[in-house]
C-alpha positions in Angstrom: 31.5 -111.3 64.8 31.8 -114.4 62.6 28.5 -113.9 60.8 29.2 -110.3 59.6 29.3 -109.6 55.9 31.8 -106.9 56.3 33.4 -105.1 59.2 31.8 -101.7 59.6 33.8 -98.9 61.2 30.8 -98.3 63.5 31.4 -101.8 64.8 35.1 -101.1 65.2 34.2 -98.1 67.4 31.8 -100.1 69.5 34.4 -102.8 69.9 37.0 -100.2 70.9 35.0 -97.7 72.9 32.0 -99.8 74.0 29.5 -97.4 72.5 28.7 -95.4 69.4 31.3 -92.8 68.5 30.7 -89.8 66.1 33.1 -87.7 64.1 33.4 -84.0 64.6 34.6 -82.4 61.3 37.1 -79.6 61.7 38.0 -77.4 58.7 41.3 -75.6 58.7 42.3 -72.7 56.3 44.7 -74.9 54.3 45.8 -75.9 50.8 48.0 -78.8 49.6 51.3 -79.1 47.8 49.5 -80.3 44.7 47.8 -76.9 44.5 50.3 -74.3 45.6 53.1 -75.4 43.3 55.2 -77.3 45.8 54.7 -80.5 43.7 52.0 -79.3 41.2 49.1 -77.0 40.4 45.4 -77.4 40.2 45.2 -80.4 42.5 43.9 -83.9 41.7 41.5 -83.8 38.7 38.5 -84.8 40.8 39.2 -82.4 43.8 36.9 -79.4 44.1 37.6 -76.1 45.8 36.2 -77.6 49.1 39.2 -79.9 49.2 37.3 -83.1 49.5 34.7 -82.2 52.1 31.2 -80.8 51.8 30.0 -80.9 55.5 32.2 -78.5 57.4 31.7 -75.3 59.4 33.6 -72.2 58.3 37.4 -72.4 58.7 37.3 -68.9 60.3 36.0 -70.5 63.4 38.7 -71.8 65.8 39.3 -75.5 66.3 37.7 -75.2 69.8 34.6 -73.4 68.4 34.1 -76.0 65.7 34.5 -79.0 68.1 32.1 -77.5 70.6 29.5 -76.4 68.1 29.5 -79.8 66.3 29.6 -81.7 69.5 26.6 -79.9 70.9 24.6 -80.5 67.7 25.4 -84.2 67.5 25.0 -84.8 71.2 21.5 -83.4 71.1 20.6 -85.3 68.0 22.1 -88.7 68.8 22.7 -88.6 72.6 26.4 -89.2 71.9 29.1 -89.0 74.5 32.3 -89.9 72.7 33.8 -88.2 69.6 36.6 -88.2 67.1 38.0 -84.9 66.0 38.2 -85.2 62.2 40.6 -83.0 60.2 39.3 -83.8 56.7 39.7 -81.1 54.0 43.0 -80.7 52.0 46.3 -81.7 53.7 46.2 -81.4 57.5 49.9 -81.8 58.2 50.9 -79.3 55.6 51.9 -76.5 58.0 54.7 -75.6 60.4 55.3 -77.9 63.3 54.4 -75.2 65.8 51.1 -74.5 64.1 50.4 -78.2 64.0 51.1 -78.6 67.7 48.7 -75.9 68.6 45.9 -77.3 66.5 46.3 -80.9 67.8 46.5 -79.7 71.4 43.1 -78.0 71.0 41.7 -81.6 70.8 42.6 -82.5 74.4 39.1 -82.6 75.7 37.2 -85.1 77.9 34.7 -85.9 75.1 37.4 -86.6 72.5 38.6 -90.3 72.3 40.5 -90.0 69.0 41.6 -87.7 66.3 41.7 -88.5 62.6 44.1 -86.5 60.4 43.6 -86.5 56.7 46.7 -85.7 54.7 49.0 -86.6 51.8 51.7 -89.2 51.9 54.3 -86.5 50.9 53.2 -84.4 53.9 54.2 -87.0 56.5 57.2 -85.9 58.5 59.0 -87.5 61.5 58.9 -84.3 63.6 55.1 -84.2 63.5 54.9 -88.0 64.1 57.3 -87.6 67.1 55.0 -84.9 68.5 51.9 -87.0 67.9 53.5 -90.0 69.6 54.3 -88.0 72.7 50.9 -86.3 72.7 49.1 -89.6 72.5 51.2 -91.0 75.4 50.3 -87.9 77.5 46.6 -87.7 76.7 45.6 -91.3 75.9 43.7 -90.1 72.8 43.9 -92.4 69.8 45.4 -91.2 66.5 44.5 -92.2 63.0 46.3 -90.9 59.9 44.1 -90.8 56.8 45.8 -91.0 53.4 44.3 -91.0 49.9 45.6 -93.7 47.6 42.6 -94.2 45.3 44.3 -96.9 43.3 47.5 -99.0 43.2 47.7 -98.4 39.4 50.5 -96.0 39.1 49.5 -95.1 35.5 46.0 -94.1 36.8 47.6 -92.0 39.5 49.4 -90.1 36.8 46.2 -89.4 35.0 44.5 -88.3 38.3 47.4 -85.8 38.7 47.9 -87.0 42.3 51.4 -85.5 42.5 52.4 -88.5 44.5 53.2 -92.0 43.6 52.5 -95.5 44.9 56.0 -95.6 46.3 55.3 -92.3 48.2 52.2 -94.0 49.7 54.2 -97.1 50.7 57.0 -95.1 52.2 54.5 -93.0 54.3 52.6 -96.1 55.5 55.9 -97.8 56.6 56.8 -94.6 58.5 53.4 -94.3 60.2 53.5 -98.0 61.1 56.8 -97.4 62.8 55.1 -95.0 65.2 52.2 -97.4 65.8 49.4 -95.1 64.5 46.3 -96.5 62.8 46.1 -95.9 59.0 42.9 -95.2 57.1 42.9 -95.1 53.3 40.6 -93.8 50.6 40.1 -95.9 47.4 38.0 -95.1 44.3 36.7 -98.3 42.8 35.1 -96.9 39.7 38.0 -95.2 38.0 37.7 -95.5 34.2 41.3 -96.5 33.7 41.3 -99.4 36.2 40.1 -103.0 35.8 39.3 -105.7 38.4 43.0 -106.7 38.7 43.8 -103.2 39.9 41.0 -103.5 42.5 42.5 -106.7 43.8 46.0 -105.4 43.8 44.9 -102.3 45.7 43.4 -104.5 48.4 46.5 -106.7 48.6 48.8 -103.7 49.0 46.7 -102.2 51.8 46.9 -105.6 53.6 50.7 -105.6 53.2 50.9 -102.1 54.6 48.8 -102.9 57.7 46.0 -100.5 56.8 43.3 -100.7 59.4 40.5 -98.7 57.8 39.3 -98.1 54.3 36.8 -95.6 52.8 35.5 -96.9 49.5 34.2 -94.3 47.0 32.4 -94.5 43.7 33.6 -91.8 41.3 31.4 -88.7 41.8 32.3 -85.8 39.6 32.3 -82.4 41.3 31.5 -79.2 39.4 34.4 -77.0 38.2 37.0 -79.7 38.1 39.2 -81.0 35.4 37.5 -84.4 35.7 34.2 -82.6 35.2 35.5 -81.1 32.0 36.7 -84.4 30.7 33.2 -85.9 31.5 31.4 -83.1 29.7 33.6 -83.5 26.6 33.0 -87.3 26.6 36.8 -88.0 27.1 36.1 -90.7 29.7 33.7 -93.6 29.9 32.3 -94.2 33.4 31.8 -97.6 34.8 28.3 -98.8 35.4 26.7 -99.2 38.8 26.9 -102.9 38.4 30.6 -102.8 37.5 31.2 -100.7 40.6 29.3 -103.0 42.8 31.3 -106.0 41.4 34.6 -104.1 42.2 33.5 -103.3 45.7 32.6 -107.0 46.4 35.9 -108.2 45.0 37.8 -105.6 47.0 36.1 -106.7 50.2 36.9 -110.3 49.5 40.6 -109.5 49.3 40.9 -107.0 52.1 41.8 -108.3 55.5 38.6 -109.2 57.5 39.7 -107.1 60.5 40.1 -103.9 58.4 37.3 -101.6 59.3 35.2 -100.3 56.3 34.0 -96.7 56.8 31.8 -96.7 53.7 30.9 -98.8 50.6 30.0 -95.8 48.5 30.8 -92.1 48.7 28.3 -89.3 48.4 28.2 -85.6 47.7 25.5 -83.0 47.5 23.6 -83.0 44.2 24.1 -79.2 43.8 27.9 -79.6 43.9 28.2 -82.4 41.4 27.5 -83.2 37.7 27.5 -86.9 38.3 27.0 -88.8 41.5 26.1 -92.5 42.0 24.2 -93.0 38.8 21.4 -90.9 40.2 20.7 -93.6 42.8 20.6 -93.3 46.6 24.0 -94.2 48.1 22.2 -96.5 50.7 20.4 -98.3 47.9 23.7 -99.1 46.2 25.2 -100.2 49.5 22.2 -102.4 50.3 22.4 -104.1 46.9 26.1 -104.9 47.5 25.4 -106.4 50.9 22.4 -108.3 49.6 24.5 -109.8 46.7 27.2 -110.8 49.2 24.7 -112.5 51.5 23.0 -114.4 48.7 26.3 -115.7 47.5 27.6 -116.4 51.0 30.5 -114.0 50.5 32.2 -112.3 53.4 35.0 -109.7 53.7 38.4 -111.3 53.6 37.3 -114.7 52.3 40.0 -114.4 49.6 42.5 -112.3 51.6 44.9 -115.2 52.0 44.2 -117.0 48.7 47.0 -115.7 46.5 49.6 -116.2 49.2 48.3 -119.8 49.8 48.3 -120.6 46.1 51.9 -119.3 45.7 53.1 -121.4 48.6 51.3 -124.4 47.3 52.8 -123.8 43.8 56.3 -123.5 45.2 55.9 -126.9 46.9 54.9 -128.7 43.7 
């Protein structure tokens, strides 16, 4: 809609499926190449032992059991009919092709309209994408590949111990786009080593790579992480809530207006973190962002073409 402040992913689901759609989290017994030594050890400095997820059933349950159990709970609570199977924790393509086929095939159910597969850019392979393409054609179930970028600042990526570069992310997005799958990306807009220019450049790169969904995070600090140790030893200076909100607004102004926004601020259980959202409710931070945008007549994407336009205009002078 023309009057929206930003394009919520819930609105994207309604536009696509004509009703509300809910995600069913599925937890697999996985790790990632940045933990097991394939490309590094210890994982990203902010990643906890849960692998980036706090709201999953036990991974000892089968995919079928988790889908049915979560579906029954959400259906009863929200009267929902359509769902997305969400493989969230760690790297969900980091397995053999045969194992991957078995897991994805478990999602062929009448209440599943899509699957979302969170993974790393260095875990994207053509054999799995070939399988997903054929599986989508056979089932009609939509597929989203979810990648963590966090920032376009390659120096910050080094500090975060991502074990993958900006070039890796670009290569993976180009490959995924070739298969026609929808790309979702995580960004952290309160990283101590980034400035507003990094925020803008991150948005511009996501536009260039045809990313269709973004999850925006503040920087919560999980217990028992390297980032937590750095925080406790005063080795980093965190951005203020106001700085974060300014970054989010600027990011939204530069991201494409048709890119669905899954969240404006991340959240985590208090008992699992040593810092989270400046001890403020996530929805309060979100509402303040939206209120500021409305008061200033700011909308998502209102600067998304500005730099290109200014460059063309400058070339003509």
